[in-house]
CHARMM-style PDB file with segment names, atoms N, HN, CA, C and O in Angstrom:
ATOM      1  N   UNK     1      58.023-158.517-156.933  1.00  0.00      PROA
ATOM      2  CA  UNK     1      58.254-157.002-156.488  1.00  0.00      PROA
ATOM      3  C   UNK     1      59.154-157.323-157.627  1.00  0.00      PROA
ATOM      4  O   UNK     1      58.797-157.001-158.760  1.00  0.00      PROA
ATOM      5  N   UNK     2      60.956-158.281-157.319  1.00  0.00      PROA
ATOM      6  HN  UNK     2      61.246-158.542-156.398  1.00  0.00      PROA
ATOM      7  CA  UNK     2      62.204-158.175-157.247  1.00  0.00      PROA
ATOM      8  C   UNK     2      62.521-158.449-158.402  1.00  0.00      PROA
ATOM      9  O   UNK     2      63.521-158.178-159.066  1.00  0.00      PROA
ATOM     10  N   UNK     3      61.055-159.343-158.742  1.00  0.00      PROA
ATOM     11  HN  UNK     3      60.242-159.563-158.202  1.00  0.00      PROA
ATOM     12  CA  UNK     3      62.018-159.938-160.056  1.00  0.00      PROA
ATOM     13  C   UNK     3      61.606-159.078-161.330  1.00  0.00      PROA
ATOM     14  O   UNK     3      62.497-158.707-162.093  1.00  0.00      PROA
ATOM     15  N   UNK     4      60.614-158.836-161.514  1.00  0.00      PROA
ATOM     16  HN  UNK     4      59.890-159.138-160.894  1.00  0.00      PROA
ATOM     17  CA  UNK     4      60.821-156.892-162.338  1.00  0.00      PROA
ATOM     18  C   UNK     4      61.550-156.661-162.098  1.00  0.00      PROA
ATOM     19  O   UNK     4      62.509-157.107-162.727  1.00  0.00      PROA
ATOM     20  N   UNK     5      61.774-155.786-161.015  1.00  0.00      PROA
ATOM     21  HN  UNK     5      60.994-155.423-160.504  1.00  0.00      PROA
ATOM     22  CA  UNK     5      62.561-154.868-161.645  1.00  0.00      PROA
ATOM     23  C   UNK     5      63.815-154.952-162.531  1.00  0.00      PROA
ATOM     24  O   UNK     5      64.493-154.341-163.356  1.00  0.00      PROA
ATOM     25  N   UNK     6      63.673-156.280-161.727  1.00  0.00      PROA
ATOM     26  HN  UNK     6      63.122-156.777-161.056  1.00  0.00      PROA
ATOM     27  CA  UNK     6      65.311-157.713-162.513  1.00  0.00      PROA
ATOM     28  C   UNK     6      64.848-156.745-163.544  1.00  0.00      PROA
ATOM     29  O   UNK     6      64.915-155.551-163.835  1.00  0.00      PROA
ATOM     30  N   UNK     7      64.227-158.141-164.040  1.00  0.00      PROA
ATOM     31  HN  UNK     7      64.173-159.111-163.803  1.00  0.00      PROA
ATOM     32  CA  UNK     7      63.108-157.153-165.853  1.00  0.00      PROA
ATOM     33  C   UNK     7      63.725-156.345-165.732  1.00  0.00      PROA
ATOM     34  O   UNK     7      64.865-156.599-165.343  1.00  0.00      PROA
ATOM     35  N   UNK     8      63.329-154.798-166.007  1.00  0.00      PROA
ATOM     36  HN  UNK     8      62.403-154.592-166.323  1.00  0.00      PROA
ATOM     37  CA  UNK     8      63.409-154.138-165.639  1.00  0.00      PROA
ATOM     38  C   UNK     8      63.971-154.052-166.344  1.00  0.00      PROA
ATOM     39  O   UNK     8      63.669-153.978-167.535  1.00  0.00      PROA
ATOM     40  N   UNK     9      65.856-154.010-165.458  1.00  0.00      PROA
ATOM     41  HN  UNK     9      66.101-154.070-164.490  1.00  0.00      PROA
ATOM     42  CA  UNK     9      66.655-153.736-165.503  1.00  0.00      PROA
ATOM     43  C   UNK     9      67.710-153.614-166.965  1.00  0.00      PROA
ATOM     44  O   UNK     9      68.279-152.798-167.690  1.00  0.00      PROA
ATOM     45  N   UNK    10      67.379-155.642-166.677  1.00  0.00      PROA
ATOM     46  HN  UNK    10      66.917-156.304-166.088  1.00  0.00      PROA
ATOM     47  CA  UNK    10      67.607-155.840-167.883  1.00  0.00      PROA
ATOM     48  C   UNK    10      66.986-155.467-169.717  1.00  0.00      PROA
ATOM     49  O   UNK    10      67.597-155.377-170.781  1.00  0.00      PROA
ATOM     50  N   UNK    11      65.738-155.354-169.406  1.00  0.00      PROA
ATOM     51  HN  UNK    11      65.242-155.427-168.541  1.00  0.00      PROA
ATOM     52  CA  UNK    11      65.950-154.902-170.809  1.00  0.00      PROA
ATOM     53  C   UNK    11      66.006-153.307-171.054  1.00  0.00      PROA
ATOM     54  O   UNK    11      65.742-152.733-172.111  1.00  0.00      PROA
ATOM     55  N   UNK    12      66.437-152.686-169.757  1.00  0.00      PROA
ATOM     56  HN  UNK    12      66.651-153.152-168.898  1.00  0.00      PROA
ATOM     57  CA  UNK    12      67.413-151.189-169.243  1.00  0.00      PROA
ATOM     58  C   UNK    12      68.147-151.376-170.297  1.00  0.00      PROA
ATOM     59  O   UNK    12      68.097-150.962-171.455  1.00  0.00      PROA
ATOM     60  N   UNK    13      68.743-151.971-169.791  1.00  0.00      PROA
ATOM     61  HN  UNK    13      68.783-152.307-168.850  1.00  0.00      PROA
ATOM     62  CA  UNK    13      70.896-152.388-170.072  1.00  0.00      PROA
ATOM     63  C   UNK    13      70.791-152.599-171.986  1.00  0.00      PROA
ATOM     64  O   UNK    13      71.279-151.928-172.896  1.00  0.00      PROA
ATOM     65  N   UNK    14      69.682-154.185-171.985  1.00  0.00      PROA
ATOM     66  HN  UNK    14      69.286-154.730-171.246  1.00  0.00      PROA
ATOM     67  CA  UNK    14      69.914-154.422-173.679  1.00  0.00      PROA
ATOM     68  C   UNK    14      69.009-153.693-174.315  1.00  0.00      PROA
ATOM     69  O   UNK    14      68.750-154.371-175.309  1.00  0.00      PROA
ATOM     70  N   UNK    15      67.964-152.117-174.380  1.00  0.00      PROA
ATOM     71  HN  UNK    15      68.175-151.566-173.573  1.00  0.00      PROA
ATOM     72  CA  UNK    15      68.467-150.533-174.435  1.00  0.00      PROA
ATOM     73  C   UNK    15      69.190-149.832-174.724  1.00  0.00      PROA
ATOM     74  O   UNK    15      69.742-149.415-175.742  1.00  0.00      PROA
ATOM     75  N   UNK    16      69.182-149.713-173.853  1.00  0.00      PROA
ATOM     76  HN  UNK    16      68.734-150.052-173.026  1.00  0.00      PROA
ATOM     77  CA  UNK    16      70.960-148.781-174.181  1.00  0.00      PROA
ATOM     78  C   UNK    16      72.797-148.990-175.298  1.00  0.00      PROA
ATOM     79  O   UNK    16      73.797-148.450-175.772  1.00  0.00      PROA
ATOM     80  N   UNK    17      71.964-150.282-175.076  1.00  0.00      PROA
ATOM     81  HN  UNK    17      71.152-150.721-174.691  1.00  0.00      PROA
ATOM     82  CA  UNK    17      72.967-151.347-175.748  1.00  0.00      PROA
ATOM     83  C   UNK    17      73.068-151.594-176.983  1.00  0.00      PROA
ATOM     84  O   UNK    17      74.139-151.601-177.590  1.00  0.00      PROA
ATOM     85  N   UNK    18      71.822-151.848-177.538  1.00  0.00      PROA
ATOM     86  HN  UNK    18      70.952-151.842-177.045  1.00  0.00      PROA
ATOM     87  CA  UNK    18      71.302-151.248-178.833  1.00  0.00      PROA
ATOM     88  C   UNK    18      71.193-150.284-179.083  1.00  0.00      PROA
ATOM     89  O   UNK    18      71.951-149.916-179.981  1.00  0.00      PROA
ATOM     90  N   UNK    19      70.204-149.200-178.496  1.00  0.00      PROA
ATOM     91  HN  UNK    19      69.588-149.499-177.767  1.00  0.00      PROA
ATOM     92  CA  UNK    19      71.131-147.171-178.966  1.00  0.00      PROA
ATOM     93  C   UNK    19      71.919-146.751-179.319  1.00  0.00      PROA
ATOM     94  O   UNK    19      71.998-145.833-180.135  1.00  0.00      PROA
ATOM     95  N   UNK    20      73.277-147.710-178.428  1.00  0.00      PROA
ATOM     96  HN  UNK    20      73.213-148.456-177.765  1.00  0.00      PROA
ATOM     97  CA  UNK    20      75.303-147.427-178.802  1.00  0.00      PROA
ATOM     98  C   UNK    20      74.938-147.963-180.132  1.00  0.00      PROA
ATOM     99  O   UNK    20      74.788-147.401-181.217  1.00  0.00      PROA
ATOM    100  N   UNK    21      74.830-149.260-179.745  1.00  0.00      PROA
ATOM    101  HN  UNK    21      74.952-149.716-178.863  1.00  0.00      PROA
ATOM    102  CA  UNK    21      75.663-149.595-181.520  1.00  0.00      PROA
ATOM    103  C   UNK    21      74.437-148.602-183.039  1.00  0.00      PROA
ATOM    104  O   UNK    21      74.496-148.123-184.172  1.00  0.00      PROA
ATOM    105  N   UNK    22      73.677-148.808-182.101  1.00  0.00      PROA
ATOM    106  HN  UNK    22      73.629-149.198-181.182  1.00  0.00      PROA
ATOM    107  CA  UNK    22      72.751-147.524-183.787  1.00  0.00      PROA
ATOM    108  C   UNK    22      72.861-146.871-183.528  1.00  0.00      PROA
ATOM    109  O   UNK    22      72.081-146.029-183.974  1.00  0.00      PROA
ATOM    110  N   UNK    23      73.993-146.331-182.431  1.00  0.00      PROA
ATOM    111  HN  UNK    23      74.626-147.014-182.068  1.00  0.00      PROA
ATOM    112  CA  UNK    23      74.678-144.528-182.328  1.00  0.00      PROA
ATOM    113  C   UNK    23      75.946-144.887-183.242  1.00  0.00      PROA
ATOM    114  O   UNK    23      75.846-144.416-184.375  1.00  0.00      PROA
ATOM    115  N   UNK    24      76.933-145.504-183.036  1.00  0.00      PROA
ATOM    116  HN  UNK    24      77.014-145.887-182.116  1.00  0.00      PROA
ATOM    117  CA  UNK    24      77.649-146.611-183.465  1.00  0.00      PROA
ATOM    118  C   UNK    24      77.182-146.367-184.273  1.00  0.00      PROA
ATOM    119  O   UNK    24      76.642-145.291-184.017  1.00  0.00      PROA
ATOM    120  N   UNK    25      76.737-146.928-186.238  1.00  0.00      PROA
ATOM    121  HN  UNK    25      77.176-147.802-186.446  1.00  0.00      PROA
ATOM    122  CA  UNK    25      76.527-147.626-187.416  1.00  0.00      PROA
ATOM    123  C   UNK    25      76.336-146.402-187.573  1.00  0.00      PROA
ATOM    124  O   UNK    25      77.081-146.010-188.471  1.00  0.00      PROA
ATOM    125  N   UNK    26      75.054-144.711-186.718  1.00  0.00      PROA
ATOM    126  HN  UNK    26      74.449-145.030-185.989  1.00  0.00      PROA
ATOM    127  CA  UNK    26      74.741-144.055-187.864  1.00  0.00      PROA
ATOM    128  C   UNK    26      75.486-143.360-187.284  1.00  0.00      PROA
ATOM    129  O   UNK    26      74.743-142.790-186.485  1.00  0.00      PROA
ATOM    130  N   UNK    27      76.617-142.944-187.100  1.00  0.00      PROA
ATOM    131  HN  UNK    27      77.220-143.408-187.749  1.00  0.00      PROA
ATOM    132  CA  UNK    27      77.746-142.262-186.822  1.00  0.00      PROA
ATOM    133  C   UNK    27      78.881-142.986-187.757  1.00  0.00      PROA
ATOM    134  O   UNK    27      79.463-142.179-188.482  1.00  0.00      PROA
ATOM    135  N   UNK    28      79.214-144.039-187.857  1.00  0.00      PROA
ATOM    136  HN  UNK    28      78.741-144.694-187.269  1.00  0.00      PROA
ATOM    137  CA  UNK    28      79.730-143.858-189.303  1.00  0.00      PROA
ATOM    138  C   UNK    28      79.286-143.841-191.275  1.00  0.00      PROA
ATOM    139  O   UNK    28      79.856-143.541-192.324  1.00  0.00      PROA
ATOM    140  N   UNK    29      78.430-144.177-190.992  1.00  0.00      PROA
ATOM    141  HN  UNK    29      77.967-144.421-190.140  1.00  0.00      PROA
ATOM    142  CA  UNK    29      77.892-144.439-191.587  1.00  0.00      PROA
ATOM    143  C   UNK    29      77.163-142.829-191.911  1.00  0.00      PROA
ATOM    144  O   UNK    29      76.327-142.653-192.797  1.00  0.00      PROA
ATOM    145  N   UNK    30      77.512-142.097-191.294  1.00  0.00      PROA
ATOM    146  HN  UNK    30      78.191-142.240-190.574  1.00  0.00      PROA
ATOM    147  CA  UNK    30      77.621-140.984-191.877  1.00  0.00      PROA
ATOM    148  C   UNK    30      78.240-139.715-191.518  1.00  0.00      PROA
ATOM    149  O   UNK    30      77.984-138.583-191.107  1.00  0.00      PROA
ATOM    150  N   UNK    31      79.144-140.451-191.866  1.00  0.00      PROA
ATOM    151  HN  UNK    31      79.352-141.371-192.199  1.00  0.00      PROA
ATOM    152  CA  UNK    31      80.852-139.535-191.903  1.00  0.00      PROA
ATOM    153  C   UNK    31      81.362-139.949-193.212  1.00  0.00      PROA
ATOM    154  O   UNK    31      81.893-139.316-194.124  1.00  0.00      PROA
ATOM    155  N   UNK    32      80.912-141.769-192.986  1.00  0.00      PROA
ATOM    156  HN  UNK    32      80.480-142.283-192.245  1.00  0.00      PROA
ATOM    157  CA  UNK    32      81.205-142.014-194.950  1.00  0.00      PROA
ATOM    158  C   UNK    32      80.818-141.406-195.628  1.00  0.00      PROA
ATOM    159  O   UNK    32      81.678-140.929-196.368  1.00  0.00      PROA
ATOM    160  N   UNK    33      79.330-140.948-195.927  1.00  0.00      PROA
ATOM    161  HN  UNK    33      78.631-141.336-195.326  1.00  0.00      PROA
ATOM    162  CA  UNK    33      77.746-140.072-196.087  1.00  0.00      PROA
ATOM    163  C   UNK    33      78.662-139.440-196.716  1.00  0.00      PROA
ATOM    164  O   UNK    33      79.233-139.564-197.799  1.00  0.00      PROA
ATOM    165  N   UNK    34      78.706-138.640-195.724  1.00  0.00      PROA
ATOM    166  HN  UNK    34      78.242-138.539-194.843  1.00  0.00      PROA
ATOM    167  CA  UNK    34      79.629-137.260-195.835  1.00  0.00      PROA
ATOM    168  C   UNK    34      80.907-137.147-196.269  1.00  0.00      PROA
ATOM    169  O   UNK    34      80.853-136.334-197.192  1.00  0.00      PROA
ATOM    170  N   UNK    35      81.917-137.470-196.139  1.00  0.00      PROA
ATOM    171  HN  UNK    35      81.961-138.131-195.390  1.00  0.00      PROA
ATOM    172  CA  UNK    35      83.093-137.730-197.136  1.00  0.00      PROA
ATOM    173  C   UNK    35      82.484-138.302-198.782  1.00  0.00      PROA
ATOM    174  O   UNK    35      83.238-138.417-199.749  1.00  0.00      PROA
ATOM    175  N   UNK    36      81.663-138.471-198.805  1.00  0.00      PROA
ATOM    176  HN  UNK    36      81.050-138.377-198.020  1.00  0.00      PROA
ATOM    177  CA  UNK    36      81.382-139.322-200.675  1.00  0.00      PROA
ATOM    178  C   UNK    36      80.779-137.995-201.222  1.00  0.00      PROA
ATOM    179  O   UNK    36      80.776-137.526-202.360  1.00  0.00      PROA
ATOM    180  N   UNK    37      80.056-137.351-199.547  1.00  0.00      PROA
ATOM    181  HN  UNK    37      80.058-137.732-198.622  1.00  0.00      PROA
ATOM    182  CA  UNK    37      79.089-136.323-200.000  1.00  0.00      PROA
ATOM    183  C   UNK    37      80.191-134.563-200.194  1.00  0.00      PROA
ATOM    184  O   UNK    37      79.942-133.648-200.979  1.00  0.00      PROA
ATOM    185  N   UNK    38      80.869-134.606-199.602  1.00  0.00      PROA
ATOM    186  HN  UNK    38      81.071-135.350-198.964  1.00  0.00      PROA
ATOM    187  CA  UNK    38      81.875-134.205-199.892  1.00  0.00      PROA
ATOM    188  C   UNK    38      83.109-133.613-201.183  1.00  0.00      PROA
ATOM    189  O   UNK    38      83.702-132.641-201.652  1.00  0.00      PROA
ATOM    190  N   UNK    39      82.860-135.241-201.256  1.00  0.00      PROA
ATOM    191  HN  UNK    39      82.378-136.030-200.875  1.00  0.00      PROA
ATOM    192  CA  UNK    39      84.016-135.050-202.498  1.00  0.00      PROA
ATOM    193  C   UNK    39      82.920-134.642-204.146  1.00  0.00      PROA
ATOM    194  O   UNK    39      83.297-133.889-205.044  1.00  0.00      PROA
ATOM    195  N   UNK    40      81.859-135.236-204.119  1.00  0.00      PROA
ATOM    196  HN  UNK    40      81.553-135.847-203.389  1.00  0.00      PROA
ATOM    197  CA  UNK    40      80.853-134.771-205.021  1.00  0.00      PROA
ATOM    198  C   UNK    40      80.372-134.162-205.221  1.00  0.00      PROA
ATOM    199  O   UNK    40      79.723-133.995-206.254  1.00  0.00      PROA
ATOM    200  N   UNK    41      80.509-133.203-203.847  1.00  0.00      PROA
ATOM    201  HN  UNK    41      81.036-133.338-203.008  1.00  0.00      PROA
ATOM    202  CA  UNK    41      79.658-131.067-204.086  1.00  0.00      PROA
ATOM    203  C   UNK    41      81.506-130.868-204.686  1.00  0.00      PROA
ATOM    204  O   UNK    41      81.515-130.267-205.761  1.00  0.00      PROA
ATOM    205  N   UNK    42      82.633-131.167-204.300  1.00  0.00      PROA
ATOM    206  HN  UNK    42      82.626-131.654-203.427  1.00  0.00      PROA
ATOM    207  CA  UNK    42      83.552-130.321-204.480  1.00  0.00      PROA
ATOM    208  C   UNK    42      83.509-130.954-205.969  1.00  0.00      PROA
ATOM    209  O   UNK    42      83.782-129.966-206.652  1.00  0.00      PROA
ATOM    210  N   UNK    43      83.339-131.939-206.788  1.00  0.00      PROA
ATOM    211  HN  UNK    43      83.118-132.741-206.234  1.00  0.00      PROA
ATOM    212  CA  UNK    43      83.685-132.162-207.325  1.00  0.00      PROA
ATOM    213  C   UNK    43      82.672-131.544-209.047  1.00  0.00      PROA
ATOM    214  O   UNK    43      83.197-131.126-210.080  1.00  0.00      PROA
ATOM    215  N   UNK    44      80.770-131.763-208.679  1.00  0.00      PROA
ATOM    216  HN  UNK    44      80.345-132.102-207.840  1.00  0.00      PROA
ATOM    217  CA  UNK    44      79.916-130.962-209.139  1.00  0.00      PROA
ATOM    218  C   UNK    44      79.711-129.331-209.243  1.00  0.00      PROA
ATOM    219  O   UNK    44      79.064-128.494-209.873  1.00  0.00      PROA
ATOM    220  N   UNK    45      80.447-129.415-208.465  1.00  0.00      PROA
ATOM    221  HN  UNK    45      80.973-130.095-207.953  1.00  0.00      PROA
ATOM    222  CA  UNK    45      80.050-127.679-208.364  1.00  0.00      PROA
ATOM    223  C   UNK    45      80.710-126.854-208.743  1.00  0.00      PROA
ATOM    224  O   UNK    45      80.298-125.698-208.838  1.00  0.00      PROA
ATOM    225  N   UNK    46      82.553-127.406-209.234  1.00  0.00      PROA
ATOM    226  HN  UNK    46      82.888-128.345-209.156  1.00  0.00      PROA
ATOM    227  CA  UNK    46      83.519-126.547-210.305  1.00  0.00      PROA
ATOM    228  C   UNK    46      82.007-126.158-212.054  1.00  0.00      PROA
ATOM    229  O   UNK    46      81.505-125.217-212.667  1.00  0.00      PROA
ATOM    230  N   UNK    47      81.994-127.669-212.009  1.00  0.00      PROA
ATOM    231  HN  UNK    47      82.402-128.434-211.511  1.00  0.00      PROA
ATOM    232  CA  UNK    47      81.172-127.754-213.414  1.00  0.00      PROA
ATOM    233  C   UNK    47      79.833-127.061-213.876  1.00  0.00      PROA
ATOM    234  O   UNK    47      79.535-126.743-215.027  1.00  0.00      PROA
ATOM    235  N   UNK    48      78.869-126.847-212.382  1.00  0.00      PROA
ATOM    236  HN  UNK    48      79.111-127.105-211.447  1.00  0.00      PROA
ATOM    237  CA  UNK    48      77.526-126.244-212.864  1.00  0.00      PROA
ATOM    238  C   UNK    48      78.591-124.840-212.870  1.00  0.00      PROA
ATOM    239  O   UNK    48      79.319-124.181-213.613  1.00  0.00      PROA
ATOM    240  N   UNK    49      78.162-124.918-211.667  1.00  0.00      PROA
ATOM    241  HN  UNK    49      77.571-125.453-211.064  1.00  0.00      PROA
ATOM    242  CA  UNK    49      78.597-122.764-212.244  1.00  0.00      PROA
ATOM    243  C   UNK    49      79.911-122.672-212.881  1.00  0.00      PROA
ATOM    244  O   UNK    49      80.666-121.768-212.524  1.00  0.00      PROA
ATOM    245  N   UNK    50      80.444-123.902-214.216  1.00  0.00      PROA
ATOM    246  HN  UNK    50      79.830-124.636-214.507  1.00  0.00      PROA
ATOM    247  CA  UNK    50      81.560-123.151-215.627  1.00  0.00      PROA
ATOM    248  C   UNK    50      80.429-123.075-216.836  1.00  0.00      PROA
ATOM    249  O   UNK    50      80.516-122.533-217.938  1.00  0.00      PROA
ATOM    250  N   UNK    51      78.880-124.121-215.982  1.00  0.00      PROA
ATOM    251  HN  UNK    51      78.809-124.561-215.087  1.00  0.00      PROA
ATOM    252  CA  UNK    51      77.983-124.908-217.150  1.00  0.00      PROA
ATOM    253  C   UNK    51      77.591-123.396-216.756  1.00  0.00      PROA
ATOM    254  O   UNK    51      77.224-122.842-217.792  1.00  0.00      PROA
ATOM    255  N   UNK    52      77.520-122.449-215.583  1.00  0.00      PROA
ATOM    256  HN  UNK    52      77.818-122.899-214.741  1.00  0.00      PROA
ATOM    257  CA  UNK    52      76.902-121.214-215.712  1.00  0.00      PROA
ATOM    258  C   UNK    52      76.886-120.152-216.183  1.00  0.00      PROA
ATOM    259  O   UNK    52      75.965-119.373-216.428  1.00  0.00      PROA
ATOM    260  N   UNK    53      78.672-120.076-216.412  1.00  0.00      PROA
ATOM    261  HN  UNK    53      79.421-120.709-216.213  1.00  0.00      PROA
ATOM    262  CA  UNK    53      79.072-118.797-216.960  1.00  0.00      PROA
ATOM    263  C   UNK    53      79.048-119.319-218.214  1.00  0.00      PROA
ATOM    264  O   UNK    53      78.940-118.374-218.996  1.00  0.00      PROA
ATOM    265  N   UNK    54      79.113-120.747-219.013  1.00  0.00      PROA
ATOM    266  HN  UNK    54      79.201-121.514-218.378  1.00  0.00      PROA
ATOM    267  CA  UNK    54      78.479-121.025-220.873  1.00  0.00      PROA
ATOM    268  C   UNK    54      77.663-120.576-221.348  1.00  0.00      PROA
ATOM    269  O   UNK    54      77.423-119.788-222.263  1.00  0.00      PROA
ATOM    270  N   UNK    55      76.832-121.576-220.109  1.00  0.00      PROA
ATOM    271  HN  UNK    55      77.027-122.216-219.366  1.00  0.00      PROA
ATOM    272  CA  UNK    55      74.882-120.846-219.918  1.00  0.00      PROA
ATOM    273  C   UNK    55      74.281-119.489-219.656  1.00  0.00      PROA
ATOM    274  O   UNK    55      73.671-119.648-218.599  1.00  0.00      PROA
ATOM    275  N   UNK    56      74.187-118.750-219.887  1.00  0.00      PROA
ATOM    276  HN  UNK    56      74.682-118.621-220.746  1.00  0.00      PROA
ATOM    277  CA  UNK    56      74.267-117.129-218.483  1.00  0.00      PROA
ATOM    278  C   UNK    56      72.166-117.158-218.756  1.00  0.00      PROA
ATOM    279  OT1 UNK    56      71.454-116.357-218.150  1.00  0.00      PROA
TER     280      UNK     56
END
């Protein structure tokens, strides 16, 4: 019974560690993606609005 409990604890710790690593990776890539997305939007929005004013 104790062996099963220790195996479950180790599995839980491994799961938590992998989740933490996954969360860190997702937040890092997400922040990089958001920064790129923000620059993309700030570059494309004036062009789109200029195009809309040119072609009503």
